[in-house]
N, C-alpha and C positions, 0 to 999 in steps of 0.2 A: 612412966617411961617416955622418953622423947621418941617421936615418930622415926627419926633417922636411925636411932638405935634399934628400933623394931624392924625396919626394912633391911638393914645391912645384912643380918644373918640369912634372911630369905633370899636376897640376891646372891650372896656367897654360895649358899646351898644349890641354887638353881644353876649357876654357871660353873661350878666345880664338878657337877655331875656329868660324866661322859659315858654314854652307853657303849658297851662292847658288842657291836653288831657284827653281822656277817659281812664279808667282803668278797669281791669278785668282779665280773665284767657283765654289763648289760647294754642293750641297745635295740635299734630297729634296722631292719633290712629294707631298703627302698628299691622298687623296680624303676630303673633309670629311664626306660622307654616310655612309661606311662605315669611316672611321678606318683606312684601309689605304693603302699606296703606290699612286700613280696612274701606271701605265706609259703611255708614248707621248704624254705631254703635250708641248705646244710651248713652248719657252723661247727668247725673243728678246732680244738686247742692243740696245736702241734706239739707242744712240750709234754702233754699228758695223754694225748690220744682221745680225750673226752669229746664227745660230740652230741649236739642237740639239733633240732629243727626249729625254725621260727614258727610261731603260731599264725593264725590267719590275719592277725593284726601286724605281722612282720616283726614281732618282738621276740627276743631271746634272752637267756640269762644263764650264767655259770657261777657257782660258788668255787672260789679258788684261794689258796693261801697267797700271802704277799710274795711278789716276784715280778719278773719281766716276761711277757708272753707274746706269741705270735698267733693270730687267729685267721683261719682260712674260711672264706665264704664262697659257696658255690651253689649253682642251680642248673638244671638241664637246659641247654640252649643259651646260657649266659656265661659271661667271662667269670673266671675264678679270681677272687681278689684276696690277697694276704695282707693283713695289717700287722706290722711289726712294732716292737718296742712299746707294747702296751704295759704300762706300769700299774700294778695292783698294790695298794697299801693304804695306810691310814685307817679310817673307820667308815668308809663308804664305798659303794660300787663305782667302778670306772665305767663311764658311759662311752660306748663306741658305736656310733651309727655308721652305716655303710650303704653306698649306692652301687647296685650291680647293673651293668648294661648288657644287652644281648650281644652274643658273639657273632662275628661275621659268618655267613653261610659257608660251609665246607671246612671250617676250622674246628678241630676236636676240642681244643682247650686253649684259652688265652689266660695267662696269669699276670696280674697286675699287682705290684708290691708298693705299698705306701706306708710311710712312718706314721705312727699314731698321732703325733702332735700336729701333723699336717692334714689328717683325715677329717677332723670335725668341720673346719671351715670349708674344706674342699667339698664335703658332702652337701653343705648348704648351697654352694654355688652350682653344684651339679644338679640339684633340684631346680634351681632357677634356670639353668641352661636347658633342661628337658621340659620345662613347663610349656603347656599348650598355649598360654597367653602371656602377654607382657606383664610381668609382676616384679615387685621388689618387696623386701620384707626385712624384719628385724626380730632377732631371736632373744630368748631370755639371757643368753650369754652376752649379747650386745647391750641389753638393758644394763647389765652389771658393768660392762666395760666403760660406757659413757656416763654412768652414775645417774641414770634416769629413774625417778621414783613413780612417774605416771606416764601414760601413753603419750600425752601431749608433748612432754619433754623428750620422749624417745624418738617419735617418728620424724622429728625435724631433721634427722640425719639421713632420711630416705630421699633419694633423688626426686625432685619435683614436688616435694611436700613442704608446705608452710603452715604455720600455726598463728591464728589471729586471736588476740586477747588472752593468750596463754592457754586456750582450751578448745578452739574450733579449728579443725584440720581442713585445709584446702589442698587439693591435689592438682598439680599442673597449673597453679595460679588461678584456678576457677573457684568461685565462692562456694559456700557450704550447700547451696541449692544443687550444685552439680557434683557433690560427693555423697557417698552413701556409707553409713556405718551398719555393720551386722555383727552379731555376737554368735560365735560358733556357726556361722553360715546362715543365720536367720535374722529377720528384721528386728530392730529394737526402736522404741520411740525416743524422741529427744526430750530434754528437760528444760527447754526454753521456748516460750510461746512465739518468739520472734525468729527462731532458727529451725532448720530442717534436719540438722544432725545433732548427735548427742555430744555433750561436753566431755572431751577426752581426758581432762585432768581428774575426773572422778574415778578412773580405773587405775588402781595401783599395779605396778609391774610385778609385784610379788605374787600376784594371783594369775599371771598369764604365762602361757607357753611361748607364744609369739604373736606378731601382728603382721598380716599380709596386706600389701597395697597392690590391688589388681587394676591395671591401667587399660587393658583392652577387654572388650565384652566377649562373653561366651553365652551359649544358649542356656546353660544351667544357672546363669547368674541373673538377678533381677535386672530389668531393662532401665530402671530409673536412676541411672548415673551417667556421668560424662567424664569428669576428671578421673575418678577412681572409686573403687570399693575398698573400704578399710575393714578387714575381717579380724575381729578381736577373738583370739583363741585362748580359752582358759586352760589351766593346768590339767593334765591327766594324772591318774594315780601312778605312783612309782612302782618299780619292780620289787622293792623290798621295803621294810619299815623305815620310815624317815620322819624325823621330828626336828624342826628348826625354830629358832627364836632370833629376832633382830630388834635392836633398839637404835633410835636415831635422834639426833638433836641438831638444831641449826641456829646460828647467831648472825644477825645483821646489825652492824653498828648504828645504822640510821634508824632502825625500827625497834630494837629490843633494849630493854632497860631504859626506855624513853619515858620521861616523866610528863610528857604531853600526850599520853595515850588516851583517846576518847572511847568511851564505852557507855553502856547503860545497863540497868538491872533487868535481867531476863528471867528465865525460868530455871527450875532446879535441874532440868535435863538438858540444858543447852550444851553441856560438855559431851553429850552423846549424839549431838547433831539433830535434835528435834525438840520442839516446844512442848512443855508440860501442860499446856492448856491456858496458861496465864495470858497469852495473847489472843485468845479466842474472841470472836465477834459475838458478844452476848446480847446485842440489841434485838428485842423481840420483833417479829414481823409486823405485829399490830401497831408498832410505833411508826413504821415506815409509811410515808405518804400522809402523815398527819399535817393538816394545813394550819395548825396553830402557830402564830408568830407573836411573841411577847412584845414586839415593837408596835404591833397594831392592836393587840387585845391583851393587856396585862392583867388577866383575871387570876385569882388565887389558884384555881384548879389547873389552869393552863401553866402557871409558873411552877406548880408542883410536878406536873408531867415532864416539863423540860428539865427540871432539876433531877428527876429520877433517871431520865435518859443520860444526862451528862455525867452522873455519878457511876454509870456502868463502865466508864473508860478508866484505864490506868492513868494516873495523874502525871506520870513523868513524861515530859516533852523535850527536855534538854539533856545533852550528853554530860557525863561526869568525867573528870580528869583523874587519871591514875598512872601507875607505872606498868609498862608492858613487860611480859616475860618472853622467854625464848620459845622457839618452835620445838616440838617433840613428837615422837610417834613410836609405834612398835608394830611388829608383825609376828604371827605364830602360824606355823603350818605343820600338819600331821598327815601322813599318807602311809598306806600299807597294802600289800597284796597277799592274799591267802590262796595257796594252791592245793587242789584236791587230787586224789589218786586217779580219778577218771579223766584227768586232763583239764578239768574246768578250773576257773579261778574267780575270785571275788576281790574287788578293789575298793578302797575307801580313801577319800581325800577331804580334809577340812582345812580352811585357812581363814584367818581374820587379820584385819589391818586397821590401824587407827592413826590419824594424823590431826594434830592441833597446831594451827598456825595463827600468829598474831602479826598484824601489819599496822604501820603508822606511815601515812603519806602526808608530809608537810609541804607547805608552799605549792599546793596543787593549783592548777588553773583549769577552768571550764568557761570558755568565752564564746561569744557570738559577735562576728563582725559582718558589716554590710559593705556592698560596693558604694563608693562615693557617688552621689547623684550627679556630680559634675564630671562628665566623661573625659575631660582632659586632665583630671587629677588622678595620679597613680598611687593612691594610698587608701587603705580600708578605713571605714568609719566604725568607731566603737558602738556596739549595740548593748551588749551586756558583758561585763567583766566580773568574773567571780574567782576568788582565791580563798584558800582555807586549809583546814587539816581534816584528814579522814582517818579514823581508827577502825580496825576490823578484827574479827575473830572468825576463822574458818575451820569447821570440824568436818572431817571425812572419815566415816566408819564403814567398813565393808566386811562381808562374810561370804565365803564360798564353801559349798558342801557338795560332794559328788559320790555316787555309788556306781560301780560297774560290775557286771557279771558276764564272764566269757565262757563259752563252750568251745568245742573244737571247730565249729562252723558259724557260730553266732556271737553277737555282742550286744548287750543291753546296758544302757547308760542313763543315769539321772543326774542332772546338775541343778543346783539351786544357788542363785546369786542375789545378794541384797546390798545396795549401796545407799547410805544415808548421809546427807550433807546439810548442815545448818550453817548459815553465814549471817553474822550480826555485824552491822555497819553503823557507825556514828560519825556525823560530820558537823563542823562549825565553819561558816563561810561569811565573807564580806562580799556583797554584791553591789555593783554600781551600774545603773542603767543610764544610757547616754543617747538613746535614739530619739524617742518622742518627748522625753522629759529627763530631768537630772535628779534622780532620787537614789538614795543609798539605803541598803537593806542589810540587816543581820539575819542570816538563815541558819536553821538547825534541822538536821535530819536524823531520825532514828529508824533503822530498817532491819527487818529480819526475813530472810529467805530460806525456806525449808524445802529441800528436794530429796526425792527418793526414787529408786528404781528397784523392782523385785522381778526376777525372772526364774521360771521353772521350766526345765526342758527335759523331755523324755525322748530317747532315740534308740534305734536298733539297726544292726547291720547283720546281714545273712549272706553267707557264701554258698552257692550251689555249684560244687566242683564239676560234676558231670556235665553240666550245661554251660560252664564258664560264665555264670551269671551271678551278679552281686546286687542285692537289694538293700537300700538304706531308707529309713523313714524317720521323721522328726515331728514331734509335737511340742510347741513352745507357747507359753503365755507370759506376758509382761504387763506389769502395772506401774505406771509412772505418775508421780505427783509433784507439782510445783505450787507452793503456797507462799505468797507474800503476806505476812501476818502483822497487822497493826503497824503499818508504815506511817510514821508521824513526821509531817513537814510543818515547820513554823517559819514564817517570814515576818519580821518586824521592820516597819519603815522607820528610819532614823532621821528625824528632823531636828537637828541641833540638840541632840540629847533627849528628845521626846520620842518615845517608842510607841507605835500603834500599828494596827493593820487595817486595811481597807477591804471592801467587798471583793475586789479582784485578786487580793493577796491573802485571803483568809487561811489560817492554819487548817490542815486536813488530817484525817485518819483514814487509812486505805487498807482494804483486804482484796487480794487478787488470788483467784483459785483456778488451777488447771489440773484436771484429772484425765488420764488417758490410759486405755487398756488396748492390748494388742494380742491377737491370737494368730498363730501361724501353724500350718500343717503342710508337709511336703513329702513326696515319695520319689526316690531316684533309683533308676535301674542302670546297671553297667553290664554290657554284654561283649565278651571278647570273641572274635571270629577271624577267619581268613578272608582277606580282600585284596585283589590284585597281587596274589602270591606273597602276601606279607600279613603280619599281625595287624588287626584293626580293633578299635573300640567304638561301640555304639552306645550312646547315652541317651536316655529319654526319661521323662518324668512329669509329674504334675505338682502344682504349688497353689496354695490358697492363703490369703491373709485378710484380716479384718481389724481395723483400728476405729476406736471411738473416742472422741474428746468432748469433755464438758468444760466450759470456760465462763467465768463471771468476775465482775469487779463490783465491789461495794465501797462507796466513799462517803465520808461524813465531814461536813465543814463546820468550823467553829465560828460563831458570830458574836457580835456584841451589840448592845443598844445604847452605847455611849454617845453623848451629844457634844462633849467638849474635851479639849486636850487634858484638862486636869483629872478627868475620869480615869486616865491611864496611870496615875501616880502610883497606885498600889502594885503595878506590874513591873515597872523598872526595866523593861526589856527582857525579863526572865520568862522563858516559855513555861516553866513549871508552875507559874502563877495562874495560868489559864484554867487549870482544873483544881486550884486551891479552893476548898469548900467556901471560904469567906468571900471569894470572888465570883462564885457561880450564882446565876439567877435562881431564885427559889421563892417559896411563899413569903419568906421574911426579907427578901432582898430582890427588889424589882429592877436593879441595874447590875450589869456584869456581863460575863461571857457564858456561852451555852452552846450545846449542839442543837442546831436548828433543823427540825425534820424537813422543812421546805427546801433546804439546801443539800439534802441527801441525794447523792447520785447513785442510783441503782436502776438505770434505764434499761429498757428491753434490748436496745442495741448493744449493750455491754454484756449480754448473755447469749450464748448459743451452744448448740449441740451439733456435732457433725460426725459422719461415719465415712470411712474409706474402705473399699473392698477390692481385692485384686485376685483374679483367678487366672492361672497360667498353665500352659503345657509347652514342652520343648522336646526337640530331638536334635542330636548332633552326631557326627561321625568323624572319628579321628583315624586317619589312614595315611599310608605312604604312596605317593604317586610314583616315586622311584626310591632308590637307595638313599638319595640325598634330600629329597623333598617330602616333607610331611605337611599334611593339611588338616585343619579342624573346621568343618563347615556345619553350621547349625541354624535352626530357625526356632524362634520363641513367639508364642502367641499369648497376648495378655488382654483380658477384659477388665478395665479399670472403671470404677464407679464411685461417685461421691454423693452422699445424701446429707441434706442440710435442714436443720430446724432452727428458726430464729425469727425475730420480728423487729421491724423498724417502723414504729407508729408514726413518726414524723413524715416518712415517705409513703406510708400506707402499704407497706410490704409485709407479707406474712408467708413464711414457708414452714410446712409441717412435714418433716422427713421427705422432702422433695428431692428427686434425682436430678442434680444440676450438672453432673458430668457423667457421660457414658461413652467410653472409647474402646473400640476393638482394634488392636494393632498387631501386625506381624513384624518382628524385629530380627533381621538377618545378621549373622556374624560370620566372618571369614578370617581365619588365621593361617598363615603359611610360614613354615620354617625351612629354610634352605641351608644345608650344612656345607659351607664352603670348604672347610677342612674339619678334622676331628674335633677341634676345640674352637671353631669359629662358626657362628650362625648369622644368617641374614633373615630378619623377620619382617613380614608384611601383614597388616591387619586392616580390616574394614568392619564397621558395625553401625547400626542405627540404634540410638538410645533416646531416652526422653527425660525431661525434668518437669515435675508436676507442681502445681501451686499447693501451698500449705493450707491447713484447715481455715485459718482466719482470712487468708488471701481470697479464697473462693467462698465469699460470704457477703452478707449485706450489713455486717457489723460496722458500727461507728464507735470505736473504742478509744476513750481518753486514757492515755497512759500517764499516770501521775509521776512515774519515775523519770520520764523524758519530757513531760509537759507538751506532748504532741498528740494529735488525733490521728488514728489509723482508720482509713476508710476502705472497707472491703470492696471487692469487685466480683460480683456474682457471674460476670461474663468472661472471666479470665480463662485463657486456654493453656493447655500444656505446651511445653517447648519440645521440639524434635531436633535431634542433632545427628549429623553425619560425621563419623569419626574415621580418620585415616592415620595409620602409624607405619613407620619404617624404623628398624633398629639393626645396627651391626654390633655384635658382641664377640669378644675374643677372650678366652679363658687360658690362663697360664698356670704354671706350677706354683706351689706355696700359696694357693688361694688368691691368685692375682686375677684381675679383671680389667678390661678396657671395653667401654660400650659408648656408643653415640646413637642418639635417637632423634627423629623429627616427627612432629605430629601436626595435623591440621583438623580443625573442627568448624563445621558450618552449622550455625544455630538458626532455626526457624521459629519465629515468635518468641524470642527470649523474654523472660519475666524479670522485671526490676521494680524496686520500690522508688517512686518518684514523686515530685511535688504535684499537687493539683493546681492547675493554672490560676484558679480564683483565689487561692490562699496558700501561703508558704508555711502555714501551721498544720496543713493537712497532707498526709502521705497516702499513696494509693498504689497497689500493684498494677502494673501495666504490661501488656504485650507490646514490645518495641519491634522495630523492623529487624531484618536479619543481621546477625553478627558473625564475625569470623575470628578464630584464634589460631595462631601459628606459633610453634615452639620448637626449641632445640634443647636436648639434654645430653650431658656428658658425665660419665662415671669412670673413675680410675681407682683401683685398689692395687697398691704396689708394695712389695717387700723390698726394703732399701738395700738388702744384701746384693741386689743386682747392680747397684751403683758403688757400694762400698762393702767389701766382704765382711767387715767387722760389725755390720749393722743387721745381723741376722734376726735379732729380736725386735727390730723396728719396722713399722708399717706406715704407709701414707694412704689415707682415704680422702678422695676429693670428688665431689660431684656438684654440678651446677646446671641451671636452667635459664634460658633466655626466651621470653614469651612476648609476643605482640598480639594485641587484641584490638578489634575495631567494631564498635556498635553504633548503629545509626540512631540519631536523636528521634524521640517521639515528637509528635506534633506539639503537645503542650510544652515539653522541655525546650524545643526549638524556639517557640515564641518567647518563653521566659528568658532564655539566654540572649536573645537578640536585644532585649530591653537593657541588658547590662553591659553591652559591648563598649570597650574603651576606644578612644581615638586611635586609629591605626591598627586596631585588632580585627583579624579575620576569623570568623567562627568555624567555617567548614560544616560538615554534616554528620560528624561522628565523634566519639570519644572512647577511651578504654572501658572495658567491662568493670562494673562495680565489684570491688573486692579482688581484682586481678593484680597479682604481683608481676612486674615486668622482668625481674630476675631473682634467682635464688642461688645462694652459695653455701655449701657445707664443706668443711675441711677438718681433718683430724690427723694428728701425728700420734701414733700409739707405740707403747713399749710393753713387751710381754716376755718376762723371764720366768718360765715355769719352774726351773731348778731352784731359784731363790724365792719363788712365790710372790713376785712383784708384778703388778700390771697397772698401767696408767696411761694418761694421754692428755693432750691439749686439743680442745674442740672449738671450732668457730662456726657460727651460723649467722646469716644476714639475708634479708629479703628487701627488694627495692620499694621505692615510694609507691603506695597503693591507694587507689581511689576508695575512700571510706564513705563519704557522704556526697551525694550528687547535688551540686549547687543549682542556681537558677539566675534570674536577672537581678535578684536582690542580695543573695548570699553566694559567696565564692565556693568552689569545690573544696572539700576537706580531704587531705591525704594523710594516711599513716606513714610516718617517716621511718627510714631504715633504723633498726635496732641492732647494733653490733654486739652480738652475744658471744663472748669468749669464756669458756669454762675449763677448769682443770679437775681431773679425777685421778686418784691414786688408791690402789687396792693392795693390801698386804695380807697374804695368807699366813695366819699364825698357827701355832701348834694345835693339834687335836681339833681340826675342822673349825677353827675360829677365823673370822675374817674381819679386818678393820678397813673401812673406807673413809677417805678424806676427800672433800670436794669443795671447790670454790666456784661460785657462779657469778656471772657478770663482772669479770675481772676488770673490764674497761670502765665500769661505773657509768654505763650509758643509761639514758632515761627513755621511757616510753612516751612518745609525743605524737600528736596529730596537729597539722597546721592548715590554715586557710591559704590556698595557693591561687593567685590571680594571673593577670597578664604580665604587667611589669611592676606590680605592687610588691612591697616587702612583705614576706609571709608573717602571719601572726598565729599564736597558739589557739587551737581549738580545745585541746586538752593536754595536760602535762602531769606525769607521775614520775617522781624520782624513786627508783626501787632499791638503789644501793647494792652493795656486794653482800653475798651470803656465804658463810663458812659452815660446813656441816660435817658431822661424823656419824658413821653407822657401824655398829658392832653386831656381828651375826655369829650364831653358834649353831652347828648342825650336829644332832645327836645320832 
């Protein structure tokens, strides 16, 4: 039987089955004054007279037959709100969340009536309006609206947020050092040894409830952020049984069904995102450091040893050409809640997601240009010009599992999350060197990067009604792994058709390993009390975290003992011939290629262990100075320490679990909210925060990175950065979920950390504390229903937000000296430049259409960020800037019968390319890198049972 005939009835059976579940209304009641769930609120269905109370989590639920209903929400001392025209039908519960605000003193009852279709978005904005700090967010409904499949694609629509490299989130134009990522409120480690935040493209939106971007500090938040905290909140269990399946596929004309797709033979489990062991480093430790060199002592025993070492390696060194397929993926989610007679409930949630992407980048460019040594010449000199083709396969598989048990006063929750990512990359390049010599090369790369993150979290919440006290506690453990497995680089020198390699361009095999674990524990108390004749909230708690990282690199070089050009005739420029048994040195062959133990790089400076621990306590008080003025004043104390184990034998330095950083700091935070009118706020905020060096930055490591061909030099004397943050924001909320907001912020950075050139060598990079830096920015946000302009456009909305940011950072002494060497005639240097990674402007715009009656929702969305300093230049190399990428996307959602949804999306409609360029004084810009990503057309089909 053909496979297609076998699968057809299975898929037909799967999607023709629709469960006849219960229907009704469910949701959450929120306390608008304190932005928290409101327990024991009264909820009444006016048509039936049926009533319930919300649980201590603010949740409620009714079972109702199909129809149109009005629901009344009330609580002593709060306004009464009636939500009308709530439609119940289909095969799922209607979600109706509501925000209740306290009633003015002396009024017995205030009744507010809102149509259901306006209530959901209004509730989201009401939460933002009542928030104690400056925040923006994006919900699961917004993920769907803009067609975002991962966090990186979603948060670009948040004001002041930009995304670098499709995965790293920057807030307010500040680099990833100044942003912090947390999962359900607790720290998570990153998956890149060169970054401080986690890659956001790894988190599928199908597993998330929402993402919050908090822009002003509070005492209950960690102090190590400046731009913002990105809080990734996973899904909670539903109020009833729910099962959904989605399938998706994507087609890019430039990349898919391309017969120039480069790949190589991997392992049997590559499709699951991890290696099966076929790329494992199998060289025994006893081989390392062997001083035998067949060029000096060609003994039979020595030749046999080298042959055994060389045969341990996979012989494939060159990519193979095939035809690429389309992207595809799927997601499955199941959740349920079981209610018991004693009022307790038990919830379960499980979700898996899978994505398989294939890419082909043709005509890529990766170049290096120098300043012209003649200062009157305004053109760059070619140093290295590289072009070629890159093929890749990226697998992301993730799973989420959650259990929740609720009593009438307590809640216990367990969450488990695992994300597995395997990325295979193959490249073929032509490289021309033009600086010190004129040599042409053919280059071949085979790479495999395996990343994973596993998180287990146990938390509890307890309400003590008599004392108005709430206790929350969390225990979290995370294990992160990043393994570059058997990276294979081959460079053949091309001399008029004669292919060979020299000692400084020898082929290499590389393994890079990073393992990191993170333990977090925290306890938070919330106490409500009367202060200055009004309700107030006192928050206090303790926090502890411990991170540990192990890092190492092992590199093996391939040598030859050839003495003439004719010795290379058997190879013909084919990398696969390097490990062909007939070409390997052995007892019966004393000429050829081999793995030379003497050229193995596993130096002590490439290996280190480091630990970070942070213990904190905080207290804050949220109270009203007057009827219009609310304040949130807090203090946070943190003891931050770093312990380092490593050795640099060349410098004679040895550290054995030595305490290299020990800082005790108090971080104040002030937030004031003045209510100008009922729907207008003026916010003022001040806070002191910090940015800390990464593990390898605070080290004595001298790490050769084979992927970038650069040396990273650690700085054991690096200091944390301290930042004074000032914010002011005006916001006005209108009907139909409309918003206008304008913000200004100023940040003063003391001892900012940046990666810069070492003055003695432009191949060495080092973290440095520079002089003080300043950042000033403006933000604007507008959400407008177009019916205010044209009455016929009730279903149309305009969303627009933008940021304009100016930064100024003083040159370090080394950078200033280097830049002075490269000044052009007539050029004035000054004493500062923009912050590295800082975008000068951000623009997000979207026009949305939503017709609930016809089940159609769609929109056109545009995003762009300004020219951003990517690589800091010096007197020999110009600065490199990431150029604006004009990202225009279209998304259309059609609600089909029986809870089926079809989504069509087009990304990069303008067919823009991702490019970085060398920018000088009056020189014409040149490419540093270029990737043509093309347009992508995707379909997603989802079924909810």
